[in-house]
N, C-alpha and C positions, 0 to 999 in steps of 0.2 A: 663596902662600908654602907651601914644603914644611914639614910638621910636624916639629918636633925631638922626640927622646925625653926622657923625664923625667931620665935620667942625663946627657944632654948639656946640660941647663938649669941655671940658677942656683938653681932652687927646691929647697926642702927639705921634709921631711914634718913639721917641727916644729909648724906652726900648723894642720895638717889634722885636723879633729876625729875623723875616722874612725880615726886611727892613734895617738890619745893613749894612752900606757901600752902600746903594742904593741912586739914585738920589732923594733927599728929595723933591724937588719940584714937580717932576713927580709923586711920590708917594702920596703926599698930594692932588694933583689935582684929582687923580683917586680915592682916598678914600673919598674925600669930601662928595659925596652924600650917602655913605654907611650907613645904619642904625646901631645904637647901641641898643641892646636889654638888658633890665634889667630883670635878671632870679632870682627869689626868691629861697633861700636855700631849697634844696629837690625837686625843680620842674624840670621837663624834659625840654630840649631845644626843642625837636621834630622838628629836622631839616627838614627831609624828602626830600628836594630838593638838588640841586648841589650847594653848597656854602662852603666857607672856613670861619672858626670861629676863632677870636682871642680873647683871655681873656685879657680885660683891667683891671679888678679888680675882686678880689674873686678867685674862683677856680671851675673847672669842673672835672667830672669823665667821662671817655670814655670806653665803653665796646662793644665788637662785638655783633652784632645782631644774636640771637639764631635761627631766622627763616632761616638764611642763613647757618646754620650748622657751625658757626664760633665761637660761645660762648665757652670760655675755662676757665671762672672764673677769668680772669685776668682783673684788672681795672687799667687804666692809669689816672694819675692825671695830669691835664692841669693847669698851674699856669700863672700869669699875664705875658704877653709878649709871651707866647706860643700859638700855634694853633692846630686846629683839622679839619678834613674834607677834607684834600688836595686831598686825593685819589678819592673822589667823583667827584672832578672837573676834574682831570687828566683823569680818565677812563670813564667820561661821564655816570656815574651811579648815581641813587639816593643814598643819604647818608643813610646807613643801620647801623649806630652805635647808640647805646643808650647813649646820652649825658645828664647828670644830674648835677645841681649846687650843689656843696658841701657847698657853702655858698652864700649869696646874691652876684650876680656877674653882671658886665657889660661886654657884648660880642659884639664885632664888627662882622657884618655879611657881607662878601664879596661875592658877586654873581659870578657865574663861568665866565661870560663874562668879568667882571672887573679883575678877576684873570688873565685871559689870556692877558688882555691889560698890566697888571703889568709885566708879564713875557716878552712880546714883547718889552715894552718901557723902562724897567729898568733892565739892565744886572745884577745889584747887587741882586735884587730880585730873578731873575732866578738862579743865583749861590747859594744863600741861600736856595731856595726851593730844589735844587738838592742835596745839602749837607744834608739837613733835611731828605729827602727821602732816601738818602744813608745810614744815620745813623739808620733809622727805618728798612730798609731791613736787615742790619747787626744784629740788635736787634732781628728781627723776626727769621733770620736763626739760631742765637745762642739759642733762646727759642726752635726752632724746634729740634736743635740737643740735648738739654736737654730732650725734650719730648721722642725722639727716645731712649735715654739712658735709661730713666725711663721705657719706654715700653718694652725695651729689658730685663731690670732687672725683671719686673714682668713676662715677658714671661719665663725667665729662672726659677723663682720662681714657676711658674705653672707647671714646668717639674720636680720638686723636691718633694719627699715625705716629709711631715712635721714631721713625727715621727722619721724616720730613717736617713734622710738626703741623701738617695740614689735617683737615678732618679726613676720616676714613669712611669705607663703605658703609659701615654700621650707622654712621651719623647720616650719610646720604639716604639710606633706605628708610631711616626714621623721619627725616625732615623734608626730603623732596616731594613725596605725595602731598602733604599739606600745603606746601608752597605752590604746587601746580594747582591744587584745589582753590587756594585763595586767589590765585591769578585769574582763574576762570570766573570765580565769583565776583571779583571786583573789576574784571575786564582790564586788568593791568598787565603790561607785557612782562614776559619772562624769557630770558635768553640763556643759552648754555653754550659753553665752549669746551671742546675735547681737545686735550693736548697730549701728543705722544712725542718723546724724545727720539730723533732720528738715529738709526743705526746703533741702537743702545747695546745690543748684543756684541756687536763688533767693538764698540767702545770698551765694554767689559773685558773682552778678550785681549784687547791691545794694551790696556792700562791697568787691568786688574780690578777685582770687585770692591776694594776700598775706594778706588778713585770712581767707580761707578756709583757707590753710595754718596760720595761727595758730590758728584755731579747731580744727582737726584735732589740733595739738599740744596745746591746752588740754584737749580731751577725752580724749586719750591719757594726759595727766598725771592728770586726775581719775580715770580708771579704775585706772591703776597704783597711785595712792595709796590707793585703797579695797580693794585686794586683799591676801590673805595671801601670805606668801613662797612657799607651794606652789602658787600659782595662776599662770596664764600668760594674758598678753594678747596678741592678735595683730592686726596691720592686715590685714584680709581682702582689701581692695580698695576704692579710691576713699574714700567716707566710711563704709565698712562695717568694723566691728571685731568681734572674736570673743574671748570669754573662756573658758578651760578651767578647770574646777573639779574637780581630782581628789578622790576620797574625799568627795564631796558629793552628797547626795541631792536630790530635786526640791524639797522644801520649803525647805531651806537656800539652794538656787540661786535661788529666787525671792526670798528676802530680800536675798541679795547683789545681784541684779538691781535691786531697787527702791532699794538704796543707790546703785548706780552711776547709775541714772536721775536720782536727786536731786543727786548730786555734778556730773553733767554740766549739769544745769540751773543750778546755782549757780556754775559755773566762770567764771573771769575771763579774757576773751580778751585784753584790753589792760590792762597794769598802768599805762600812762602815762594819767593821769586827763584829759589835755587831749584825748585822742581819744574819739570816739563810743563807747559801750559796747553793742554788739550782743551779744545772748545767743543760746545754742543750746539745743536740747532733742534728746532721742533716743528712738527706739522700740526696744524690746528684745524678744526672744523667748527663751524658756528651754526646754531639752529635756534630759532625763536618759536615759542609755543604758539600752536594754532588751535582754532576752535575745535573742541572735542578731542584733543590730543591728551594722552596721558603721559606719565613721567617715562615710561619705558619707550614709547614712541618718539618722545623729545630726544632722548639720549640716542636712540637708533638713527634719527636724522642727523644729529651732530656727528656721530660715528661715520656715517656714510660720507659726510662732508670732509671728515678727516681722511678717509680713504682716498678721496679724489685729490687732497693735497699730496699725499704720498705719490699717487700715480703721476702727478704733475711735476714731480721732482723734488718734493719735500721742502722744508725750511720756508713755508708759506701758509697763507690762511685761505680757506675756501669756505664760502657760505652756502647753506642748504638751499 
């Protein structure tokens, strides 16, 4: 069907948001030759060029073009009296949005040259366009903030061990180096405790992997409950856990480790008293940062102390 012009159509500018309060005579004159396209439901508008589109009847959906890396799954619905494509006119770029008719629609197409004439000759149109773009910028900023919050949430989730709720190795790899650097720079102490559950493979074989998982959770809970808000607990791998103690020297770190050892020994694995009550113990190694030491050397020192705890009979604390 050949498009008809706006002047030959029964439509008026009364309900078009962009022209509210504008000089109607000027607007009608400039819109008179603009074509009205009839777009069947489900069909794309395929704009391609630089033009502003106003829905006169029906409804359109507008989505960012994935080819430009802008697709985000969000679809904007454009209703009668509303417009789309303003940005392509203002930044003089081709319209790279995917516009589709949600139902049979009549759409007024205003080419870029006419849009600029409307802006130049109708102050009301210019004000309305500025107001519209300001609203869209605010909406885009709000959406960006929401995405940033969601992204930060998932980043935090990726740093937490799903079984124990402790931080994981990814968190440790990201945060320990700057913590060590800060400790060296400020000459403040930093201590580290390695924790390993004793005979954990035997525990799993005897009680099953579900009981083993519950034992890990119980140990993690015991550790978390015994730490200060400024301390950090990490699941290092398997049945190994690691505790970081900022601003803590060797003597205090040993006291903390002894408390952790005792809390793990007393931890309740099954709260249901009808179930058997297996118990767990842990071997711990303590190390404090020394001059010139990096994070790998600090972990190695704590790990060596942990090994000596195991050699001495387990269920105990050894300092490096």
